[in-house]
C-alpha positions in Angstrom: -15.3 -6.1 73.0 -18.1 -3.6 72.1 -18.0 -1.4 75.1 -21.0 -1.5 77.8 -22.3 1.8 79.3 -22.2 -0.1 82.6 -18.6 -0.1 82.4 -17.4 2.8 83.9 -19.9 2.8 86.8 -18.6 -0.7 87.5 -14.8 0.7 87.8 -16.0 3.6 90.0 -17.9 1.3 92.5 -15.0 -1.0 92.5 -13.0 2.2 94.1 -15.9 2.5 96.8 -16.7 -1.0 97.9 -14.9 -3.9 98.8 -17.3 -6.4 96.9 -19.1 -5.3 93.4 -21.8 -8.2 92.5 -22.8 -8.2 88.8 -26.2 -10.6 87.7 -27.5 -10.9 84.5 -28.9 -13.6 81.9 -26.2 -16.1 80.8 -24.3 -15.2 78.2 -25.5 -11.7 78.5 -21.2 -10.4 78.8 -21.0 -10.1 82.6 -17.6 -12.3 82.1 -16.2 -10.9 79.1 -17.1 -7.1 80.9 -15.5 -7.7 84.3 -12.4 -9.1 82.6 -12.3 -6.0 80.4 -12.8 -3.7 83.4 -10.0 -5.7 85.6 -7.6 -7.0 83.1 -5.4 -7.8 86.1 -7.2 -9.3 88.4 -7.1 -13.5 88.6 -10.2 -14.8 86.6 -11.7 -18.5 88.8 -15.2 -19.8 87.1 -17.3 -21.6 89.5 -18.9 -23.5 86.6 -15.7 -26.1 86.5 -16.1 -28.9 88.7 -13.0 -29.4 90.3 -12.4 -25.5 91.2 -16.0 -25.7 92.4 -15.8 -28.7 94.3 -12.2 -27.1 95.8 -14.2 -24.0 96.6 -16.7 -26.0 98.6 -14.6 -28.5 100.6 -12.2 -25.9 101.3 -13.3 -22.0 100.9 -10.7 -21.2 103.7 -7.9 -22.5 101.3 -9.6 -21.7 98.2 -9.6 -17.6 99.0 -6.1 -18.1 100.1 -5.2 -18.4 96.8 -6.3 -14.7 96.0 -5.7 -13.2 98.9 -5.5 -10.1 97.2 -8.6 -10.6 95.0 -10.4 -12.3 91.8 -13.3 -12.1 89.8 -15.3 -15.3 91.1 -17.8 -16.2 87.9 -21.1 -17.8 88.9 -20.8 -17.7 92.5 -24.0 -19.1 93.3 -22.4 -22.5 92.3 -21.0 -22.3 95.5 -23.3 -20.6 98.4 -21.1 -20.9 101.0 -18.4 -19.4 99.7 -19.6 -15.3 100.2 -19.9 -16.3 104.2 -15.9 -16.6 103.6 -15.4 -14.0 101.6 -17.6 -11.6 104.2 -14.8 -12.4 106.6 -12.1 -11.6 104.3 -13.2 -8.3 103.6 -14.2 -7.3 106.8 -10.3 -8.3 107.9 -9.5 -5.9 104.7 -12.0 -3.8 103.3 -10.0 -2.6 100.6 -12.3 -1.5 98.1 -12.4 -3.5 94.6 -10.9 -6.7 96.2 -13.8 -9.2 94.8 -16.1 -9.2 91.7 -18.8 -11.9 92.0 -20.8 -12.7 89.1 -23.9 -14.9 88.6 -26.9 -15.5 86.3 -29.6 -16.4 89.3 -31.3 -13.7 90.7 -33.0 -14.8 93.6 -29.9 -17.1 94.7 -27.3 -13.9 94.2 -29.7 -11.8 96.4 -29.9 -14.4 98.7 -26.4 -14.8 99.2 -26.0 -10.8 99.0 -28.6 -10.0 101.7 -27.1 -12.8 104.1 -23.3 -13.0 103.8 -22.3 -9.3 102.3 -24.9 -6.8 103.5 -22.9 -3.2 103.7 -20.2 -4.5 101.9 -21.3 -5.3 98.5 -23.2 -3.0 95.4 -25.6 -4.7 93.2 -25.4 -4.1 89.1 -27.4 -6.1 86.7 -26.1 -6.6 83.0 -28.6 -7.3 80.6 -27.7 -8.5 76.7 -26.6 -5.6 74.7 -28.6 -2.2 74.0 -29.6 -0.6 70.8 -27.4 2.2 72.2 -24.5 0.2 73.1 -24.5 -1.6 69.4 -24.9 1.7 67.7 -26.3 2.2 63.8 -22.9 0.2 62.5 -23.6 -3.5 64.5 -27.3 -2.5 64.7 -28.9 -5.1 61.9 -30.4 -3.0 58.9 -34.3 -3.6 59.5 -36.4 -3.7 62.6 -38.1 -7.4 61.4 -34.2 -8.5 61.5 -33.5 -7.0 64.9 -36.4 -8.6 66.5 -35.4 -11.9 65.1 -31.7 -11.8 66.3 -32.0 -10.4 69.9 -29.2 -8.9 71.7 -27.4 -12.0 73.2 -23.2 -10.7 72.7 -21.9 -13.8 71.5 -24.4 -13.4 68.2 -23.2 -9.6 67.1 -19.5 -10.4 68.6 -19.1 -12.9 66.7 -21.3 -12.7 63.5 -23.0 -15.9 64.8 -26.5 -17.3 63.1 -29.3 -15.9 65.6 -31.4 -18.8 64.2 -29.0 -21.8 65.6 -27.4 -19.6 68.4 -30.4 -19.0 70.0 -31.7 -22.8 69.7 -28.5 -24.0 71.2 -29.1 -21.3 74.1 -32.4 -23.3 75.2 -31.3 -26.0 74.4 -28.2 -25.6 76.9 -29.5 -23.5 79.7 -33.0 -23.4 79.3 -34.2 -27.3 79.0 -30.9 -28.5 81.2 -30.1 -26.5 83.7 -33.3 -24.6 84.3 -34.2 -28.2 83.9 -32.5 -29.2 86.9 -33.1 -26.4 89.3 -37.0 -27.1 89.1 -36.1 -30.5 89.6 -38.5 -31.5 86.4 -39.4 -35.1 85.4 -41.2 -34.4 82.4 -38.9 -31.5 80.2 -41.6 -31.2 77.3 -44.1 -30.3 79.8 -41.6 -27.3 80.9 -40.6 -26.6 77.3 -44.3 -26.0 76.2 -44.6 -24.1 79.1 -41.9 -21.7 78.0 -43.3 -21.9 74.4 -46.8 -20.7 75.4 -45.1 -18.0 77.4 -43.2 -16.9 74.2 -47.4 -17.3 72.7 -48.3 -14.7 75.4 -45.6 -11.9 75.0 -46.6 -8.7 75.6 -50.3 -9.8 77.4 -51.3 -9.8 80.7 -49.8 -12.8 82.6 -52.4 -15.3 83.5 -51.2 -18.6 84.9 -54.1 -19.9 85.2 -54.5 -20.2 81.6 -51.0 -21.3 81.1 -51.1 -24.1 83.5 -54.3 -24.7 82.1 -53.0 -24.9 78.0 -49.5 -26.8 79.7 -51.5 -29.3 81.6 -49.8 -28.7 85.1 -51.4 -27.5 88.3 -51.5 -23.4 89.1 -48.8 -24.2 91.8 -46.8 -25.9 89.5 -47.1 -22.9 86.6 -46.6 -20.6 89.1 -43.2 -22.4 90.9 -41.4 -22.1 87.0 -42.8 -18.6 86.6 -40.8 -17.7 89.3 -37.6 -20.3 87.9 -38.3 -18.4 84.4 -38.0 -15.0 86.4 -35.3 -15.5 88.6 -33.1 -17.0 85.9 -34.0 -13.8 83.8 -35.4 -15.3 80.9 -38.9 -13.5 81.6 -40.0 -10.2 82.7 -42.7 -9.3 84.7 -43.9 -5.6 84.3 -45.9 -4.5 86.8 -49.2 -2.6 86.4 -49.6 1.7 88.1 -51.3 2.2 90.7 -51.2 5.6 92.6 -53.9 4.8 95.0 -56.1 0.8 95.0 -58.6 1.6 92.2 -61.3 -1.5 91.2 -61.2 0.3 87.8 -57.3 -0.9 87.1 -55.9 -4.0 86.1 -53.7 -5.7 88.7 -52.1 -8.8 87.0 -48.4 -8.0 85.5 -47.6 -8.3 81.4 -45.3 -11.0 80.4 -42.0 -10.0 78.6 -38.7 -12.2 77.1 -35.4 -10.2 79.1 -34.5 -10.7 75.0 -36.8 -10.7 72.3 -34.6 -12.8 70.0 -34.9 -15.7 72.0 -38.9 -14.8 72.3 -38.8 -14.9 68.2 -37.3 -18.2 68.6 -39.5 -19.7 70.6 -42.1 -19.0 68.3 -40.8 -21.0 65.6 -39.9 -17.9 63.2 -36.9 -18.3 61.4 -36.2 -15.6 59.0 -37.1 -11.9 59.0 -39.4 -12.2 56.5 -41.5 -14.9 58.9 -41.1 -11.6 61.8 -42.9 -9.3 59.2 -46.1 -11.9 58.6 -45.7 -12.7 62.3 -49.7 -12.1 64.0 -47.2 -11.3 67.0 -45.3 -8.7 65.3 -46.5 -5.6 67.2 -46.2 -7.5 70.7 -42.6 -8.7 70.0 -42.2 -4.9 69.0 -43.6 -3.9 72.9 -41.0 -6.4 74.1 -38.3 -4.6 72.4 -39.1 -1.3 73.4 -39.8 -2.5 77.7 -36.7 -4.2 77.5 -34.8 -1.5 76.1 -36.1 1.0 78.8 -35.1 -1.5 81.7 -31.6 -1.7 80.2 -31.3 2.2 80.3 -31.7 2.1 83.7 -30.1 -1.0 84.8 -27.2 -0.4 82.9 -26.4 3.0 84.7 -27.3 1.5 88.0 -30.4 2.3 88.7 -33.6 0.1 89.8 -36.9 -0.2 87.5 -39.4 2.3 87.4 -41.3 1.1 84.6 -45.0 0.0 85.0 -47.7 0.0 82.3 -51.5 1.5 82.6 -54.7 -0.6 81.7 -58.4 0.1 83.0 -61.0 -2.9 83.0 -62.5 -0.8 80.0 -59.3 -1.9 78.3 -57.8 2.1 77.8 -54.2 1.6 77.9 -50.8 2.9 78.3 -48.0 0.6 77.3 -45.1 1.3 79.2 -45.0 4.5 82.2 -42.0 5.9 83.2 -42.0 7.7 86.7 -39.9 9.7 87.8 -40.6 10.8 91.4 -44.4 11.8 91.4 -44.6 12.7 87.7 -45.0 10.1 84.6 -44.3 9.9 81.5 -46.5 7.8 79.2 -45.2 5.8 76.3 -47.6 3.7 73.6 -45.5 1.7 71.4 -46.8 1.2 67.8 -44.6 -1.1 65.0 -46.1 0.3 62.4 -43.7 2.1 59.9 -45.8 4.9 59.1 -46.2 7.8 61.9 -49.3 6.8 63.3 -52.3 9.0 64.4 -52.9 10.3 67.9 -53.8 7.3 69.7 -55.1 9.7 72.4 -57.6 7.6 74.1 -54.9 5.9 76.5 -53.6 8.6 77.2 -56.7 10.4 78.4 -58.0 7.9 80.2 -54.4 7.9 82.1 -54.1 11.2 82.5 -57.4 11.4 84.6 -56.4 9.3 86.8 -52.7 10.3 86.6 -52.7 13.9 86.1 -51.0 15.8 83.9 -47.7 15.1 82.0 -45.4 18.0 82.7 -43.0 16.3 80.4 -45.5 15.2 78.0 -45.8 11.7 76.7 -44.8 10.1 73.6 -45.3 7.3 71.2 -42.5 5.3 70.3 -42.9 3.3 66.4 -41.5 1.1 63.9 -40.4 3.9 61.5 -37.6 6.2 60.8 -39.0 9.9 60.9 -39.2 11.8 64.6 -42.1 14.3 64.5 -43.5 16.5 67.8 -47.4 17.3 67.9 -48.0 19.7 70.7 -47.2 17.9 74.1 -46.5 14.4 72.3 -43.5 13.1 70.8 -43.6 10.2 68.2 -40.1 9.0 68.4 -38.2 6.1 65.7 -37.2 2.9 67.5 -33.8 4.1 66.9 -33.9 7.1 68.7 -35.5 5.8 71.8 -32.1 6.4 74.0 -32.4 9.6 73.2 -35.5 10.3 74.5 -34.5 8.0 77.6 -31.4 10.3 78.1 -33.1 13.6 77.8 -35.7 11.9 80.5 -32.9 11.2 82.7 -30.7 14.0 82.0 -27.6 11.6 81.1 -25.5 10.9 78.2 -25.5 7.8 75.9 -22.6 6.0 77.9 -20.3 3.7 76.5 -21.9 3.4 72.8 -19.3 3.5 69.6 
């Protein structure tokens, strides 16, 4: 198993809370993480129909088998079970009794808030980060990284990313999400998801997506919420300190895994990635999600936004630390870019000075420092983030 940054935090919290809840995308490594962290705990998958039926038909009898605790995988498949877990941990609040996992964050949040409030803490596990893979396991070129993505099975088992991502889309997005959305026409939903990939790094325009898909605005909004809830797409909110007519209010659209976005664009080789007009947007997706992983895998909430005004001045990523902001521009080129100062200057007029400086993360290999701005190679992104948060690199190999 490739060590995960979040593992030490998971073990620490299991000494403090009777229930730990771990959510994240399908195949992000939740099961592997929990079983490795707690090897002596019984493991139960609620994906299995017979086990799920037992848990739903006789929850007390089911849980009686695990009086000492257990890892319960995909808990949202038995939504009544947490109410019975609540009773057990109220009677015996010993820490670390139950480890729950799930891949649908809205259902999981509802379950936790209704049944286990005050009894559990919530962690989010995304696919591998650049930092977790490390230089030995990370694909050699940036284009290979954008093609491969970060789902653990691809890296753990050396699988072909094109085939694996195609299987992932077919078995999860087309099958499981189809059932959740009660779809009559799968082709329209598939088209919608692929159109989302074509708009990666852009403002989320639901009206345009609905029109291009051939569905109503209401349907497009429901589908987008479903993709968010199931950790397929991530919507980055805009920065604002005071409500201003000069600022864009729509979020930007990204995928939780850049490899899945690349697959949905029909790209199958690193050479195709290098020539694709959306390569810059895919690189931006990579960097934004790496920053999100850095937060989530340390048990923190997202503090990420972006800045854009109606004149088109933009900062790709704004990291907020209290009242201070740290702006980051993202450039996919392999050469240290020019200063790209217009966006920084416009943002500084609204946000005030940047006490901790600013950065441009780019697709090359050579770090450079100019006055108050750092030019950071993409492989060194987590060093930058560690410096901002005052943390070390975690469990990287």
